[in-house]
C-alpha positions as semicolon CSV with decimal commas, in nm:
position;residue;x (nm);y (nm);z (nm)
1;M;0,000;0,000;0,000
2;Q;0,269;0,251;0,098
3;L;0,459;0,179;-0,224
4;L;0,144;0,243;-0,430
5;L;0,089;0,574;-0,255
6;E;0,453;0,673;-0,304
7;L;0,434;0,587;-0,673
8;L;0,122;0,798;-0,703
9;G;0,306;1,076;-0,524
10;V;0,042;1,108;-0,256
11;F;0,197;0,937;0,043
12;D;0,190;1,154;0,345
13;F;0,257;1,062;0,706
14;R;-0,088;1,199;0,791
15;Q;-0,276;0,948;0,575
16;P;-0,313;0,682;0,848
17;Y;-0,433;0,952;1,088
18;Y;-0,692;1,082;0,841
19;A;-0,803;0,727;0,764
20;Q;-0,860;0,662;1,133
21;L;-1,067;0,981;1,154
22;V;-1,288;0,854;0,871
23;V;-1,335;0,520;1,047
24;E;-1,452;0,711;1,354
25;R;-1,671;0,954;1,158
26;I;-1,859;0,676;0,975
27;E;-2,048;0,629;1,302
28;Y;-2,179;0,987;1,268
29;G;-2,289;0,945;0,909
30;V;-2,187;1,023;0,557
31;D;-2,202;1,401;0,605
32;A;-1,934;1,381;0,875
33;V;-1,704;1,197;0,634
34;K;-1,780;1,442;0,356
35;E;-1,700;1,733;0,589
36;L;-1,360;1,584;0,674
37;L;-1,279;1,523;0,308
38;S;-1,363;1,883;0,224
39;T;-1,074;2,001;0,444
40;L;-0,814;1,800;0,250
41;T;-0,639;1,850;-0,081
42;I;-0,726;1,618;-0,369
43;D;-0,404;1,422;-0,318
44;E;-0,468;1,390;0,055
45;R;-0,823;1,266;-0,011
46;L;-0,702;1,000;-0,252
47;G;-0,429;0,877;-0,021
48;M;-0,655;0,881;0,280
49;M;-0,930;0,683;0,108
50;L;-0,680;0,420;-0,008
51;E;-0,550;0,398;0,347
52;F;-0,906;0,383;0,483
53;E;-0,993;0,091;0,255
54;D;-0,692;-0,102;0,386
55;L;-0,746;-0,003;0,750
56;D;-1,112;-0,107;0,777
57;P;-1,258;-0,277;0,468
58;D;-1,595;-0,330;0,636
59;K;-1,646;0,038;0,715
60;F;-1,519;0,132;0,370
61;A;-1,785;-0,099;0,223
62;Q;-2,041;0,068;0,451
63;L;-1,942;0,410;0,313
64;V;-1,969;0,285;-0,046
65;T;-2,313;0,142;0,029
66;D;-2,438;0,450;0,216
67;A;-2,290;0,700;-0,032
68;P;-2,223;0,549;-0,375
69;Q;-2,148;0,902;-0,499
70;W;-1,843;0,927;-0,268
71;T;-1,610;0,932;-0,570
72;E;-1,757;1,270;-0,665
73;W;-1,618;1,406;-0,338
74;M;-1,267;1,333;-0,457
75;A;-1,271;1,618;-0,711
């Protein structure tokens, strides 16, 4: 995972931290996740979501189910 992020040029030491925040915010709903993403750059969002998927695949699947339009938030 880290190698992929480095190759994409988006690895940042904050990615695991942001991913953990998303895991916690899922409990508060999709809007809480969307709010967090809005504070990040595009590269940070991409890296954080990749990290999030690895960190907690079940909650990532929950986000995809609850908000299939989540990819629109990446832009």
